[in-house]
ZAPABA-727636 format. One record per atom (N, C-alpha, C): x negated, y negated, z negated; residue in one letter. Coordinates in steps of 0.02 Angstrom, whole numbers, plus 50000, padded with zeros to 5 digits. Example, Ala and Ser with C-alpha at 12.3 -4.5 7.8 and 13.67 -1.06 7.14 Angstrom:
2
493405028449610A
493855022549610A
493405016549610A
493585011249646S
493165005349643S
493554999849606S
***
This chain:
77
499285004849993N
499895000749999N
499494996950026N
499654988750055Y
499184983050050Y
499384978150020Y
498984974449972D
499414968849901D
498814965049936D
499164961949949N
498784954349980N
498744949649892N
498934951849859N
498974946349780N
498444948549725N
497974956449757R
497634958249726R
497014955849694R
496684953749662Y
496164951349664Y
495714958449649Y
495134958349645G
494114960949664G
494224964749720G
494404959449776Y
494114966849801Y
494344962349899Y
494124965149947N
493664957150002N
494344960150035N
495064959350028G
495674959850069G
495794954250143G
495384949250116Y
495234945950226Y
494904945250254Y
494154950250230G
493634952850295G
493284945150261G
492784942650319G
492114938350361G
491954939150283G
491634932550310D
491324930450254D
491804924450218D
491784922250145P
491934915850120P
491824910950113P
492144905850092R
492014899850112R
491424896950079R
491294899250019R
491094897549945R
490944902449913R
490054904249889T
490394905449820T
490054904149786T
490144907149710F
489784906549616F
489984909149600F
489184909249572T
489154911849499T
489344911649444T
489584913849406C
490114915449329C
489974918749276C
489544917049229E
488964925449197E
489264921149110E
489174926849070S
489834928749023S
489014930248959S
488734925548939R
488274927248918R
488264929548851R
487954934248797N
488194938848751N
488794936948723N
489324943748788D
489924943248776D
490554939048757D
490114934348763R
490614925448753R
491054925748803R
491564920948803R
491924919748860R
491974911948892R
491604913048925N
491544905249007N
491804904349019N
491654898949055Y
491934893949087Y
491794893249163Y
491974893449239C
491564889749258C
491894891749320C
492324881949351S
492714879249408S
492384880549468S
492864880549510F
492584882749576F
492884875349626F
492514874649692P
492834871449700P
493104871349783P
493734867949750G
494364870549806G
494674871949782G
495104877549835R
495344880049819R
495454886549881R
495794892049842G
496074898549900G
495724899349861G
495904911349849H
495804917449847H
495294919349835H
495114923249769V
494454922349720V
494484929949693V
493774931849707E
493734939749671E
492864937849680E
492984943349678I
492164948049667I
491974947849726I
491174943049766Y
490784944649785Y
490464953249787Y
489894948849722K
489454952949688K
489214954949612K
489784963849593Q
489604959749517Q
488484959449491Q
488364952949449R
487834956849434R
487454961549342R
488334960249322S
488234964849260S
488264972649252S
487644978149215S
488144982049211S
488624980949192S
488764981749148K
489914979349087K
490054975549156K
490624982149156P
491084982349220P
491534972249225P
491744971149274C
492364965749280C
492784969249323C
493014968349242R
494014969349273R
494174964349289R
494734961349340H
495264958949328H
495584959349280H
495714951049252G
496524954049174G
495844955949152G
495324957549123H
495384960449050H
494604956749061H
494064955649091S
493384952849104S
493304947049104S
494004946949157W
493664937649196W
494484937249259W
494394931149282G
495324929449300G
495354922249344G
495894923149331V
495774912149379V
496254912549317V
496134905949297E
496494898449282E
496244893749287E
496844890249336G
496834883249381G
496344884549475G
495874876049443N
495204880649474N
494554883949434N
494764886749400S
494174887549353S
494304895349371S
493824898949361V
493774905849329V
493204907249242V
493454913349225W
493354912749138W
493224921149151W
492554923149121V
492144927749145V
491884928649053V
491924937749048A
492344937548940A
491844945148955A
491544948448900D
491394954948900D
490624957648927D
490654950448926G
489734950648993G
489534953249061G
490604950949084C
490224952049159C
490404942749202C
489594947649232R
489094942649270R
489334944049341R
489314938349389A
489464940049449A
489594937249506A
489374936149559E
489414933849608E
489874931349637E
490504926649647F
491074927449649F
491194922449714F
491874922949739A
492104922749843A
492584918949856A
492654911049840V
492934908949864V
493444911349962V
494104914749971Y
494154913650033Y
495044907950075Y
***
């Protein structure tokens, strides 16, 4: 079943318009603003701890939050 609203996979294809890095250090929650608008998803996970949408990362307005040691490069499509 194809779900365009699901985060965490590349359902858009092609290259993202922008990428940015957001890191949870010492398992703390961190917020990273991102430029412009669009669908945000993980482009490359950088941490050994898993980055799971709704658990260790999510989107609030024009910011991405990360927690529980999630570190990743995010893409805006």
